[in-house]
N, C-alpha and C positions, 0 to 999 in steps of 0.2 A: 830574138830574131835578128838576123844580119841585115844591114843596109844593102839594098841592091843598087849598085852604082850604075848610073846611066838611065835609070827609070825616069821617064818624063812626068808621069802622073803620080803624085804623092797623096796620101790620105791621112787625115787626123780625125780620130774618133773622140767625141766630146760627150760627157754626161751633161745633158741640157738641164739646168736647174728649173726652168719653167715647165717643161713637159715631163721631165723625169726619164725621158728616153735617151738612147745613145744616138747621136747625130754624126754622120760622116761628112766631112768637108774635104773636097778634092782641091788640090792646089798644085801649082808648078813651083819649082825651085826658083827663088829670087836670083837675079843676076848680081854680080859683084857691085855694079853701079847702084842697083836698088838697095843693097845692104848699106852702102855708104850714105846714100840719100836718106834712108830711114834714120840712121844715127844722127845725121845733120839736122833733120827736120824735127827732132824731139824737142829742140829749144829754138826760140825765135827772139830776136831783139826788137822790141816795140817801144818807142818813146824813150830809148836809152835804157830800158829795163829788160832783163832777161825773162822770157815767158816760157813756162813749161807747157809743151804741146803734145805730150805723149799719147793722150787719148785720141786726138785728131789724127796723129801719125799712124797709130795702130789701125784705125778704121780705114784710112786712105790706102795704106799698103796692103792690108788684108784683102780689100776689094781688088787690088791690082793682081794679086797672085791667086785669088780664088777662081777655080775653073768649073766648079759644080758641087753637087751634094748627092747623098744617097737617095735613091728612089723612095718617095713617100716620106722623107724626113721632114718636109714642110707642107702644111696645108694652107689653102686660101679659101675664102668664101666667094662663091660665084653663084648668082641667081639663087641665093638663100641656102646653098648647100656647100659642104666642104669638099674640095677637090685637091689633089696633090699639086703643089707648085711644080711646074714642068718647064724647063728652059725652052723647049721646042714650042710650047703654047704661050709662054709668058716671057717675051724678050726682055722685060724689065725686071727679071728675077734678082739681079744684083741690087738694084735700087730698092726692091722690096726687102731684101735681107738687110741692107744698110739702114732702112727705116725701122724695121720691126725686130731685127735680131742683131743689132750692132755689137752686142756683148759677145756673140759667137764669132763674128768676123774679126773683132778686135783680139779675141783670145787666140785665134788662128795666127794673126800677125805676131802676137807676143811670143807664142811658142816657136814659130819659124825664125823670127829675127832675134829673139832674146833668150830662147829656151835652153841653150846649152848650159850644162852644169857639170861640175866635177864629181866624179864618182869617188866615194870613200874607198878605203882599202878593201872592205868587205864586198862592196858592190863591184869593184873592178876585177876581182878575182886574183889580185896580186897581194903578195905578202910583204 
């Protein structure tokens, strides 16, 4: 499938290891400034020592670009029953995902900010 240039809303479909279902995360493209900040925040100097902070960086920037998710992809308990997490009814939906699904949010950031890879000759279609 081709990349559609200029599309505002992007989607990443992830096989969730916890539920076994495919979850769709919607996100916006990061700005150039965010891409630079992501790279710079992966390491921090504390007490003269270099500290690796990639986990924190992935979660922070994943939340910044996350704009939504597929309908019914997340459930929450309310009054003893499961209901779909809905941004219209649950304004704290990002905080809930940060607390209960940080692996998915971090994976989003990893794929968007770090996910480029080189295609081999067979994959690229070139000889």
